C-alpha positions in Angstrom: -1.2 74.6 69.9 -4.3 74.6 72.0 -2.7 72.4 74.7 0.2 74.8 75.1 -2.1 77.8 75.3 -4.0 76.0 78.1 -0.8 75.5 80.0 0.8 78.8 79.2 -1.9 81.4 78.2 -1.0 84.9 76.9 -0.7 87.7 79.5 -3.8 89.6 80.6 -4.7 92.9 78.9 -3.3 95.0 81.7 0.0 93.1 81.7 3.2 93.0 79.6 4.4 89.4 79.1 7.9 88.5 79.9 9.4 85.5 78.0 12.6 83.7 77.6 15.1 85.7 79.6 18.5 84.2 79.4 22.0 85.3 80.4 25.0 83.5 79.1 26.8 81.4 81.8 29.9 83.6 81.8 27.8 86.7 82.7 25.5 85.2 85.3 25.4 86.5 88.9 26.2 90.0 87.8 22.8 91.5 88.0 22.0 91.4 84.3 18.7 89.6 84.6 17.6 92.2 87.1 18.5 94.9 84.7 16.5 93.2 82.0 13.5 93.0 84.4 14.0 96.7 85.2 13.9 97.5 81.5 10.7 95.4 81.2 9.1 97.4 84.0 9.9 100.6 82.3 8.6 99.4 79.0 5.4 98.2 80.7 4.9 101.6 82.3 5.4 103.4 79.0 2.7 101.1 77.5 0.3 101.8 80.4 0.5 98.3 81.7 -0.1 97.6 85.3 1.9 94.4 85.7 4.5 92.0 84.3 3.4 88.4 83.9 5.4 85.3 83.0 5.4 81.6 83.1 8.5 79.6 84.1 9.2 75.9 84.3 8.6 74.7 87.8 11.9 72.8 87.7 13.9 76.0 86.8 14.8 76.8 90.4 17.2 79.6 89.6 14.7 81.4 87.5 11.9 81.0 90.0 14.3 82.3 92.7 15.2 85.3 90.6 11.6 86.3 90.0 10.7 85.9 93.7 13.7 88.0 94.6 12.3 90.7 92.2 8.9 90.6 94.0 7.0 88.5 91.5 4.2 86.5 93.1 3.1 83.0 92.2 -0.4 83.2 90.9 -0.9 79.6 89.9 0.9 76.3 89.4 0.0 74.8 86.0 0.3 71.1 85.7 0.0 69.4 82.3 -2.4 66.6 81.8 -1.1 63.1 81.3 -1.4 63.5 77.5 0.4 66.8 77.6 3.1 65.3 79.7 3.5 62.6 77.1 3.9 65.4 74.5 6.8 66.8 76.6 5.0 69.6 78.3 6.3 70.2 81.9 4.7 71.9 84.9 4.9 75.7 84.9 4.4 78.4 87.5 2.5 81.6 86.5 3.9 84.7 88.2 2.9 88.3 88.3 4.5 91.5 89.4 2.2 94.4 90.0 3.9 97.6 89.1 2.1 99.8 91.6 3.7 97.8 94.4 
């Protein structure tokens, strides 16, 4: 819907969007998420993209820490309106990793 697009817009033209990375609990803390991000970097480079972009729930501390560890930079915190909050939308953080860095 329009409200979701306002809170979580699509990636910019020069970026490859990353969405919904998940690792099963039994396989966490083994570097698999980092390998998935490395694959995404390679895919982005093959598609002549300059960056990876993603949005993550602000309350997902483990994911935010993972992306910061892998040099993503917080671009913006996106807070839902009161109406969006009533619809179940939660605050997100928009992050970007420039591949030339």
